C-alpha positions in Angstrom: 0.2 -0.1 0.1 2.8 2.4 1.0 5.0 1.6 -2.2 1.6 2.1 -4.5 0.9 5.5 -3.0 4.7 7.0 -3.5 4.4 5.5 -7.1 1.3 7.4 -7.6 2.9 10.7 -6.1 5.7 10.4 -8.5 3.4 9.4 -11.6 1.0 12.7 -10.8 4.0 15.0 -10.8 5.3 13.3 -13.8 2.2 13.9 -15.9 0.3 17.0 -14.7 3.5 19.1 -14.8 3.0 22.1 -16.5 6.3 24.1 -17.3 7.0 27.5 -16.1 8.5 30.3 -17.8 12.4 31.1 -16.9 13.4 34.2 -15.6 16.8 35.7 -14.3 17.8 37.1 -11.0 20.8 39.1 -10.3 22.2 41.2 -7.6 24.8 42.1 -4.7 25.6 40.6 -1.4 27.1 43.5 1.0 27.6 44.1 4.9 25.9 47.1 6.6 28.4 48.8 5.5 27.9 48.4 2.0 31.1 46.1 1.6 30.9 42.9 -1.0 30.9 40.1 0.3 32.6 37.5 -1.7 31.5 33.6 -1.8 28.0 34.3 0.0 25.4 31.3 -0.6 22.7 32.6 -2.3 19.5 29.7 -2.6 15.9 29.9 -3.9 14.3 27.5 -1.2 12.0 25.1 -2.8 14.3 25.0 -6.3 17.5 23.2 -7.0 19.3 26.4 -7.6 22.3 27.2 -5.3 25.1 30.1 -6.6 28.0 31.5 -4.8 28.5 35.6 -5.1 31.8 36.5 -6.8 34.7 38.9 -5.7 32.5 41.9 -6.2 29.5 40.3 -4.4 27.6 39.9 -7.2 25.2 36.8 -8.0 23.4 35.8 -11.4 20.5 33.1 -11.2 19.2 32.1 -14.4 16.3 29.7 -15.1 14.2 30.7 -12.1 10.6 28.9 -12.6 8.4 31.1 -10.0 6.5 34.0 -9.4 7.3 34.4 -5.9 11.3 33.7 -4.5 12.1 33.3 -1.2 16.3 33.8 -1.5 18.3 32.2 1.2 21.3 33.8 2.0 24.2 33.0 4.5 27.9 33.5 4.5 30.6 32.8 7.2 30.6 35.5 10.3 27.1 36.7 9.5 23.5 35.9 10.3 21.4 34.1 7.8 18.8 36.0 6.1 15.7 35.5 3.8 14.5 38.0 1.6 11.0 37.8 -0.3 10.7 38.8 -4.1 7.7 38.7 -6.3 9.5 37.7 -9.7 7.8 39.2 -12.9 8.1 37.7 -16.1 11.0 40.0 -17.5 13.2 39.0 -13.9 14.9 41.1 -11.4 17.8 43.0 -11.7 20.8 45.1 -9.1 19.0 43.7 -6.3 21.1 44.5 -2.9 21.5 41.6 -0.1 22.4 43.0 2.9 23.5 40.4 6.0 24.2 41.4 9.9 27.8 40.3 10.8 27.3 38.2 13.9 29.2 36.8 17.0 27.4 33.7 16.7 28.2 30.9 14.3 25.6 30.5 12.1 24.8 26.8 10.2 21.7 25.4 8.3 19.8 22.7 9.8 19.0 19.6 7.4 16.8 18.1 9.6 13.6 20.2 8.8 12.2 20.2 5.4 12.4 24.3 6.1 15.2 26.2 5.9 16.1 26.9 9.5 19.3 27.4 11.6 19.8 28.3 15.4 18.3 31.9 14.7 15.5 31.3 12.3 13.7 28.1 14.2 11.1 28.2 16.4 12.2 25.3 17.9 15.5 25.4 19.8 19.0 23.8 17.7 21.8 23.8 17.7 24.0 22.7 15.2 28.0 21.2 15.9 29.9 21.5 12.6 33.6 21.9 10.9 36.6 22.2 13.0 34.3 22.7 16.4 32.9 19.1 15.1 36.7 17.9 14.6 37.7 19.0 17.8 35.0 17.7 19.9 34.5 14.4 18.1 35.0 11.5 20.5 34.3 7.6 20.4 30.9 7.7 21.2 28.0 10.3 20.3 27.2 11.4 23.8 30.5 12.3 24.5 30.9 14.2 21.0 28.1 16.6 22.2 28.4 16.6 26.3 29.6 20.2 25.6 26.5 21.6 23.5 23.9 23.5 25.7 21.0 21.3 26.8 23.1 18.4 26.1 24.5 15.8 28.5 26.1 12.6 28.4 24.7 9.1 29.8 28.2 8.4 30.0 28.4 4.4 30.7 32.2 4.3 31.1 32.8 6.1 27.7 32.2 2.7 25.3 28.4 3.6 24.8 27.7 7.1 26.1 24.3 8.6 24.4 23.0 12.1 24.2 20.8 13.3 27.0 18.4 16.2 25.8 17.0 18.6 28.4 16.7 15.1 31.0 15.4 12.7 28.5 16.7 10.0 26.7 16.7 6.1 25.9 13.3 6.4 23.1 12.4 9.7 24.0 15.6 10.8 22.0 16.0 9.7 18.6 19.2 9.2 17.1 19.4 9.7 13.3 22.1 9.4 10.4 20.9 11.7 7.6 17.3 11.7 8.7 16.7 8.2 9.0 16.6 5.8 12.3 20.1 4.8 13.4 18.2 1.1 13.1 20.4 0.1 16.3 19.4 -1.2 20.1 20.8 1.6 22.1 17.4 2.9 22.7 17.2 -0.3 25.0 20.1 -0.1 27.3 22.5 2.4 28.6 24.9 -0.5 27.4 24.2 -0.3 24.2 26.4 1.6 21.8 24.9 4.0 19.0 26.0 2.9 15.8 27.3 6.6 14.4 30.8 7.9 13.8 31.5 11.1 14.5 35.2 11.4 12.5 33.2 10.9 9.1 30.3 13.3 10.2 30.1 16.8 8.2 27.9 18.4 11.0 25.6 17.0 13.9 22.3 18.7 14.9 20.2 18.6 18.0 16.4 19.7 17.9 15.8 20.2 21.8 12.2 19.7 22.7 9.9 17.8 20.8 10.5 17.1 17.2 7.3 14.5 16.5 6.2 16.3 14.0 9.0 15.4 11.1 10.6 12.1 12.9 7.1 10.8 14.9 6.2 9.9 18.3 10.2 8.3 19.1 11.2 12.2 19.2 9.2 13.6 21.8 11.9 14.4 23.8 14.2 15.9 20.4 16.6 14.4 17.7 20.5 14.3 17.5 20.8 13.9 13.7 24.3 12.6 11.9 24.6 14.3 8.8 27.3 13.1 6.2 27.8 13.1 2.6 27.5 9.2 1.9 24.8 10.0 -0.8 26.9 13.0 -2.6 24.8 16.0 -4.2 27.4 17.0 -6.4 30.3 16.1 -8.5 32.9 18.6 -7.1 36.0 16.9 -5.4 37.0 17.2 -2.2 38.8 14.8 0.8 39.1 15.2 4.6 41.3 13.0 6.5 42.5 12.9 10.4 45.3 11.0 12.4 45.1 11.3 16.7 46.4 9.5 19.3 45.0 10.1 22.9 47.8 9.7 26.2 44.6 8.8 28.3 43.6 5.4 27.1 46.1 5.5 24.2 43.3 5.7 21.6 44.3 5.8 18.0 42.2 7.1 15.3 42.6 7.4 12.0 39.6 8.4 9.7 39.2 9.8 6.0 36.4 10.6 3.2 36.4 11.6 -0.7 33.8 12.3 -2.9 34.3 13.1 -6.8 32.6 12.7 -10.0 31.6 13.8 -13.5 28.9 15.7 -14.9 25.9 13.4 -14.2 27.4 11.4 -11.4 28.8 11.6 -8.0 30.9 8.9 -5.8 31.6 9.1 -2.1 33.9 7.1 0.3 35.0 7.0 3.7 36.5 5.0 6.8 37.5 4.9 10.1 39.9 2.5 12.4 39.8 3.2 15.9 41.3 1.4 19.0 41.6 2.2 22.7 42.5 0.7 26.0 40.7 0.9 29.1 41.1 4.8 30.2 43.0 5.7 33.1 41.5 7.9 36.4 42.3 10.1 39.5 42.1 9.2 42.7 39.1 10.5 44.7 40.1 13.5 46.4 36.5 14.5 47.2 33.3 13.2 47.0 29.3 13.9 48.5 28.3 12.4 52.0 25.7 10.5 50.1 28.4 8.8 49.0 30.9 8.0 52.0 29.7 4.5 52.3 30.8 3.6 48.9 34.1 5.8 48.5 36.3 4.1 50.1 35.6 0.4 48.2 35.2 2.1 45.2 38.4 3.6 45.2 40.4 0.0 46.2 38.0 -2.2 43.1 39.1 1.0 40.7 42.9 1.5 41.0 43.8 3.8 38.4 42.0 2.5 35.7 38.3 1.4 35.0 38.7 -2.1 33.8 36.8 -3.5 30.8 36.6 0.1 28.8 38.7 -0.5 26.2 37.0 -0.7 22.2 38.0 -0.9 18.9 35.6 0.3 15.7 36.0 -0.1 12.1 34.0 1.6 9.1 33.6 2.5 5.7 30.8 3.7 3.7 30.6 3.5 0.2 28.0 6.2 -1.9 27.6 7.1 -5.2 24.3 9.4 -7.0 23.1 10.3 -10.4 22.7 14.3 -11.0 20.2 15.5 -12.6 19.0 18.9 -13.7 16.6 19.0 -11.4 17.6 16.9 -8.3 19.0 13.5 -7.5 19.0 10.3 -6.9 21.7 8.0 -4.8 22.1 5.1 -2.7 24.9 4.5 -0.1 26.3 1.0 1.7 28.1 1.5 4.9 29.2 -1.0 7.1 30.4 -0.5 10.9 32.1 -3.0 13.6 32.8 -2.0 16.9 33.7 -4.1 20.2 33.7 -3.1 23.3 34.3 -3.7 26.7 31.1 -3.4 29.2 32.3 -2.0 32.6 30.2 -2.3 35.6 29.2 -5.9 34.4 30.8 -7.6 37.4 31.0 -11.0 38.4 31.4 -12.0 42.5 34.4 -10.3 42.9 34.9 -7.2 44.1 38.3 -6.6 44.5 41.5 -7.1 41.8 42.0 -10.8 42.6 38.2 -11.8 42.4 38.0 -9.5 39.5 41.0 -11.3 37.5 39.7 -14.7 38.4 36.4 -13.9 36.3 36.2 -13.2 32.5 35.3 -9.7 31.0 32.2 -9.4 29.3 32.6 -7.3 26.2 29.7 -6.7 23.0 30.7 -7.1 19.5 28.8 -4.7 17.4 28.2 -5.1 13.6 26.2 -3.2 11.5 25.0 -3.2 7.5 23.1 -0.2 6.4 21.8 0.7 2.9 20.4 4.3 2.0 18.3 5.4 -0.7 18.2 9.4 -0.8 16.2 11.8 -3.8 15.5 15.2 -4.3 13.9 16.3 -7.3 12.6 19.6 -8.1 9.7 19.9 -10.2 7.8 22.5 -13.0 4.5 22.0 -12.0 2.3 24.5 -10.8 1.6 23.1 -7.6 3.9 20.6 -6.6 7.4 21.9 -6.3 9.7 19.1 -4.8 9.8 15.6 -3.7 12.1 14.1 -1.2 12.6 10.4 -0.8 14.4 8.8 1.9 14.9 5.1 2.6 16.9 3.2 4.9 17.2 -1.1 5.6 19.8 -1.6 8.4 20.6 -4.9 9.5 22.0 -4.6 13.2 23.5 -7.8 15.2 25.0 -6.9 19.1 26.3 -9.7 21.0 27.3 -10.0 24.6 30.1 -12.2 25.6 31.5 -13.5 28.7 35.0 -14.6 28.2 34.8 -16.5 24.9 30.9 -17.7 25.5 28.1 -16.0 23.7 25.7 -14.6 26.6 23.0 -12.7 24.6 22.5 -12.1 20.9 20.4 -8.8 20.0 19.2 -8.1 16.4 17.4 -5.4 14.7 16.6 -5.5 11.0 14.4 -2.7 10.4 12.9 -0.6 7.0 12.2 3.1 7.3 11.0 5.1 4.3 9.7 8.9 4.2 8.6 10.8 1.4 7.8 14.5 1.6 5.4 16.4 -1.1 6.3 20.3 -1.1 4.0 22.5 -3.1 4.3 25.8 -4.4 3.3 29.2 -2.6 -0.4 29.2 -2.1 -2.1 32.1 -0.4 1.6 32.9 0.8 1.6 29.6 2.3 4.4 27.4 1.8 4.8 23.4 3.1 3.5 19.9 2.0 3.1 16.3 3.7 5.2 13.8 4.6 4.4 10.0 4.3 6.5 7.8 6.5 6.7 4.1 7.5 9.0 2.4 9.8 9.4 -1.6 11.0 11.4 -3.1 13.1 12.3 -6.4 13.5 13.8 -6.5 17.3 14.8 -9.9 19.1 16.8 -10.4 22.2 18.0 -14.4 22.8 20.1 -15.6 25.7 20.3 -15.8 29.2 20.2 -11.9 29.9 17.4 -11.1 27.4 15.2 -9.0 29.2 12.8 -8.4 26.9 11.1 -11.0 24.6 11.1 -10.6 20.5 8.8 -8.3 19.0 7.8 -6.6 15.7 7.0 -2.7 15.7 5.4 -1.2 12.7 4.4 2.6 12.5 2.7 4.4 9.5 2.1 8.3 10.0 0.8 10.7 7.9 1.8 14.6 8.7 1.6 17.9 7.3 3.2 21.1 7.9 3.4 24.7 6.7 4.7 28.6 7.1 4.4 31.6 6.1 5.7 35.1 6.5 3.0 37.9 8.3 5.5 41.0 7.9 8.3 40.4 10.0 6.7 37.1 11.8 7.2 33.8 10.1 4.1 31.6 11.2 4.8 27.5 11.4 1.9 25.0 11.6 2.0 21.4 11.2 0.2 17.9 12.7 1.2 14.6 12.1 -1.3 11.3 12.9 0.4 8.0 13.6 -0.8 4.0 13.6 1.7 2.1 15.9 1.5 -1.9 16.1 3.5 -3.8 18.5 3.2 -7.3 18.1 4.9 -10.2 20.2 4.4 -13.7 19.6 6.4 -15.3 22.9 5.9 -12.8 25.8 7.0 -14.9 29.1 5.9 -14.0 32.6 8.2 -16.4 34.3 7.6 -17.6 38.1 9.8 -14.9 40.3 10.7 -15.2 43.5 10.3 -11.6 45.1 11.5 -10.3 48.4 12.0 -6.7 50.5 15.3 -5.6 51.6 14.1 -6.8 55.0 12.6 -9.9 54.4 14.3 -13.4 53.1 12.9 -14.9 49.9 10.0 -17.4 50.7 11.2 -21.1 49.6 9.0 -23.7 47.3 7.7 -21.0 45.0 5.6 -23.0 42.8 4.1 -20.5 40.7 5.0 -21.6 36.8 5.6 -19.3 34.1 2.9 -18.0 31.3 3.9 -17.8 27.8 1.2 -15.5 25.3 1.1 -13.4 22.7 0.5 -9.9 22.5 -0.6 -7.4 19.9 -2.0 -3.8 20.5 -1.9 -0.9 18.0 -1.8 2.7 19.3 -2.9 6.0 17.3 -1.0 8.6 18.8 -1.0 12.5 17.2 0.6 15.2 17.3 0.1 19.1 16.4 2.8 21.8 16.6 2.5 25.6 16.4 5.6 28.0 16.3 6.4 31.6 15.7 9.6 33.9 15.0 9.4 37.5 15.3 12.0 39.7 14.3 11.0 42.5 16.5 14.0 44.6 15.6 17.4 44.6 13.6 19.4 41.9 15.0 16.8 40.8 17.4 14.0 38.0 17.3 11.6 36.0 19.6 10.6 32.5 19.1 8.0 30.6 20.6 6.9 26.9 20.0 3.8 25.1 21.3 3.3 21.5 20.7 1.3 18.5 21.9 2.9 15.2 21.5 1.6 11.9 22.0 4.3 8.8 22.3 3.2 4.7 22.4 5.6 3.2 24.6 8.3 1.1 23.1 7.9 -2.8 22.9 11.0 -3.0 25.9 8.9 -0.2 27.9 6.1 -2.6 27.4 7.0 -6.3 27.5 10.1 -6.7 29.7 10.7 -9.0 32.2 14.3 -9.7 33.0 17.7 -9.0 34.5 19.4 -5.9 32.8 22.8 -6.2 33.9 23.8 -3.1 32.1 21.6 -1.3 34.6 21.8 -3.4 37.5 18.0 -3.6 37.6 15.6 -6.5 37.3 13.4 -4.6 34.6 9.6 -5.6 34.5 7.6 -3.5 31.6 4.1 -1.6 32.1 2.3 -4.9 30.7 2.7 -6.6 34.2 1.8 -5.1 37.8 2.0 -6.3 41.2 -1.1 -8.1 42.5 -2.9 -7.2 45.4 -0.4 -8.7 48.2 2.8 -6.9 45.9 5.0 -10.1 46.3 3.9 -11.4 42.8 3.5 -9.8 39.5 0.3 -10.3 37.1 -0.5 -9.4 33.6 -1.8 -5.8 33.7 -5.6 -5.6 31.9 -5.8 -2.1 32.1 -5.4 -0.2 28.6 -1.7 0.7 27.9 -1.8 4.4 28.0 -0.2 6.9 25.3 2.3 9.0 26.7 1.5 12.8 26.2 3.3 15.8 26.4 2.8 19.5 26.1 5.8 21.5 25.4 6.2 25.1 25.6 9.6 26.4 23.9 10.2 30.3 24.2 13.4 31.7 22.8 14.8 35.3 22.9 17.8 35.7 20.4 20.5 38.5 19.5 22.7 37.7 16.6 24.1 40.4 15.3 27.1 42.7 16.2 30.3 41.6 18.2 27.6 40.6 21.5 25.4 37.7 20.8 22.7 35.6 22.8 20.8 32.7 22.4 18.5 32.1 26.0 15.8 29.5 25.9 13.2 28.6 28.6 11.5 25.8 28.1 8.3 23.7 30.2 7.1 20.3 29.2 4.2 18.8 31.2 4.1 14.8 30.4 1.1 12.8 31.5 1.6 9.3 31.7 5.5 9.1 31.5 6.5 5.8 31.3 9.7 5.5 34.0 11.1 2.7 36.0 9.5 3.0 39.5 11.6 1.4 42.3 9.1 -1.2 43.7 11.2 -2.0 47.0 11.8 -5.8 45.9 14.7 -8.1 44.9 15.0 -11.0 42.4 17.3 -13.5 41.2 19.1 -12.6 38.2 19.2 -16.0 37.4 23.0 -15.8 36.6 25.9 -16.3 38.8 27.1 -12.8 38.8 25.8 -9.3 39.9 26.3 -6.0 38.5 26.2 -4.2 42.0 28.3 -0.7 43.4 31.4 -2.6 44.7 31.9 -2.5 48.2 28.3 -3.1 48.9 27.7 -6.1 51.9 24.6 -6.7 50.1 26.8 -7.8 47.2 28.8 -10.3 49.1 25.2 -11.9 50.8 23.1 -11.8 48.1 25.4 -12.0 45.0 22.8 -13.0 42.3 20.0 -10.3 43.2 18.9 -7.5 41.7 16.2 -4.5 43.1 13.2 -4.9 40.5 12.0 -2.1 38.7 8.7 -1.6 37.4 7.6 0.8 34.3 4.8 2.7 35.2 3.4 5.7 34.0 3.2 9.1 36.3 2.5 12.9 35.6 6.0 14.6 35.7 7.2 18.1 35.0 10.0 19.1 33.4 11.3 22.9 33.0 14.2 24.8 32.9 16.6 27.4 30.5 19.5 27.7 28.6 21.8 30.6 27.6 24.3 31.1 25.5 26.3 34.5 25.5 29.2 35.2 22.5 31.2 38.0 22.9 33.7 39.0 20.0 35.9 41.0 22.2 38.3 42.3 19.9 40.2 40.6 17.1 41.2 37.6 17.4 39.5 37.1 21.1 36.0 36.2 21.9 34.6 35.0 25.2 31.5 32.3 25.4 29.7 31.8 28.6 27.2 29.0 28.8 24.4 27.9 31.2 21.6 25.1 31.4 19.5 23.4 34.0 16.9 21.0 33.9 14.4 20.6 36.7 12.5 16.9 36.3 9.8 16.0 39.1 6.9 13.4 39.4 3.5 15.3 40.2 2.7 13.7 42.9 6.1 14.1 44.7 9.6 13.2 44.2 12.5 13.4 41.3 12.8 12.0 38.1 16.1 9.8 38.8 19.3 10.7 36.8 18.3 14.3 36.4 21.5 16.6 35.0 22.7 18.9 37.5 22.8 22.9 36.9 26.0 23.7 34.4 27.6 26.4 33.9 30.9 27.1 31.7 33.3 30.0 30.0 35.4 29.7 26.8 37.8 31.7 25.7 38.9 31.3 22.5 41.4 33.3 20.1 41.9 32.9 16.2 44.4 34.8 14.4 45.8 34.1 11.0 46.8 30.2 11.0 46.9 29.6 15.0 43.9 29.3 17.1 43.4 28.1 20.6 40.8 27.7 23.5 40.3 27.3 27.0 37.4 26.1 28.6 36.1 25.9 32.6 32.7 23.6 33.2 31.4 23.7 36.5 28.9 20.9 37.6 26.8 21.6 40.4 26.1 19.4 43.2 22.7 16.9 42.2 21.0 16.3 45.3 17.7 16.7 44.1 17.4 12.6 43.6 14.9 9.7 43.0 13.9 7.1 46.3 17.2 5.0 46.1 19.2 7.3 44.3 22.1 8.9 45.9 23.5 12.5 45.7 26.8 13.5 43.0 29.4 16.0 44.6 30.0 18.9 42.1 32.6 18.8 40.1 35.2 21.7 37.3 36.5 20.2 34.1 39.2 22.3 32.7 39.4 21.7 29.1 42.3 23.4 26.4 43.1 22.7 22.9 45.8 24.4 20.1 45.5 24.3 16.7 48.0 25.7 13.7 47.2 25.6 10.1 49.5 25.4 7.4 49.1 25.0 3.3 51.1 22.2 1.9 50.7 20.7 -1.5 47.4 21.9 -2.0 45.9 21.2 1.5 45.3 23.0 4.3 46.8 21.0 6.9 46.4 21.4 10.9 48.1 20.4 13.8 46.5 20.5 16.9 47.1 19.3 20.3 43.8 19.0 22.9 43.9 18.6 26.6 41.0 17.3 28.9 40.5 17.9 32.6 43.5 19.5 32.9 43.3 19.7 36.8 43.1 16.2 37.0 39.2 16.3 39.1 37.5 13.4 40.1 34.2 13.8 38.7 31.5 11.3 39.0 28.6 11.6 36.3 25.3 11.9 37.5 23.5 11.0 34.7 25.4 7.6 34.3 24.3 4.3 35.7 28.0 3.4 36.6 28.8 6.9 38.3 30.2 5.3 41.2 32.4 2.4 39.5 32.9 5.0 36.3 34.0 8.3 37.1 34.9 10.8 33.7 38.7 10.1 32.4 41.5 11.9 34.2 44.2 14.5 32.7 44.7 13.2 29.4 46.2 14.8 25.9 45.5 14.1 22.2 47.8 15.1 19.9 46.2 15.0 16.0 46.8 16.3 12.3 44.2 16.9 9.8 44.4 17.9 6.5 41.6 18.7 3.8 41.5 20.1 -0.3 
């Protein structure tokens, strides 16, 4: 049915297209002082047209097929700007387009069908790209983005860190590769790696807040979109490469990419190899009172390294495109292999001697990914553009104890999205999106805490925007049908007891095995506005209502999850009246519903700029893991408990039982970024973010990031650039039941970069230093905060080039 819909749309566009007359637009791009801007990029929104200004700032756009043109102009060091013109048959000449200088770096977002940047979007967004991305890239996506405003890292020993957006992660934050789901198992548990590589990316985009309109209900908390050029859109020849070596964990990295082509074709290739040992940590020099019971034992167990944090990864991508006069169509194939230790997957031992007697646990990840992308600009009097995206992903993840495979996770997924955008009608610009996603997920083995399941989603979305003078209004709606199907759901017999009671003997309940299938119909509504109330200033407002069906893991889980040191039970089950055993929950499964408001104030011109966001998010039926106060046997001969805990010795095979339960929660906070270009070559950047996450009936959500303050001083003159950054994480004592407070800490990082030009290449030699004061830092958002703190002082030396 879906393929027929796509085919019908394409045939309709081709058969009923009617040519429009062609015009020319000529002009010049200048700054506010009238100085011509060389290399400014001018594009026509909705058309496959993109030109650059010459040395005199002049440009010419030929063969324009529209009566109402929206020109988007961008240049390095200047705020992006849109210009609207009614274009007569004879065209336009002598246009003067003026850009405002900006201290804030402005980069377009690829994750939106509309032209948008951090200064133009109603929804708060940020983009890490260029030299900043190369200097901050790390082995994991979470650690790459950890310094972005509003983004924290789950930091699972540095091997599987995922991004946390405004206190939300897991199935509420969607990780995408070029706009399509990454197709891995990273949303199921913190010990599962994200199958995306930052070293070969061109930019990484973060949409903070609900982005369900574009991406579906899995983006109720936000989106992280990793962008690369695996499907090239032009035939120009360019290449990038980098080599890096780090001291803290003996990390070695080599990565590179190249693209080229001819008149009607383009090709692309990239590859990387990354290898590191277990990382070093500083001695604990201070800790909160809440950590007193475990600090001494944790220090003894850790030594000066966090064991089992070694990792190695390799990957490559091949892609090609056929270039058309009105767009492109291309395919790509990518392969990634990654092997990494799983820290905290401890075995019976809590000292070095015992640890050496037990085999390490590690994971082996492999992923094959095919993508097809196309953009077609049509000379049709109604449909202006059809964008198509398709991905097939074959993912497998093995957890291995010594040489024996314990659990195998697999995910075969298909995803397709077609956007049909129309020409302006009554000054409204937008279109519809048809989105389909299918996932066949399985976990097999002794630690398979969720049964095999199939998830399917079909959605229709509508998006429109219109300028009313200085106000841009954006509207959208989306409706989905989500189906979760599992044929072998297990309710096992389970011995439960509380902390102060011994398990009962002779438990004679038998396991139940049954089938489960349920359909959900979540919908989303969104309205946003951006008001340019003064030159160089604007005010953004975003309102949204988003619904989300719980994931298969949140519904069907029933078993030990060693990565989180807990026994997880899904929302399909509930405690019986006596509170000592589980039964099938016969109550209707509720949709999670988020009502969110975002307010943004921005100053983006001149030598001083700022972006300030405030948000309030009311989420009803929020599925979170509630500590039942009960314990269950893990069913295995090891346990992942805090080193030094007496319970770990007495009840080696016990795990606390956590039940996914719906509750009403409230999240609110702010994000601020202030940039002052003091005087060439100095820049000062100040940053702050804060999230308050609490249950409406009282209490706090677990692992909520603390208040964070940061200051960065930058120098950039000629071929030398440098920066030093200090980040203060305050103490987090607003904690959930059974959760300990975490002491505050300050991290100091610095880097120096020197550029040279050799044989037609721009080559950069750089050195990076992290945690220069060797501060002991336990990450409150981490499941392993007491046994896997942040790395100690480390340095990285590297070289990269491009042409």
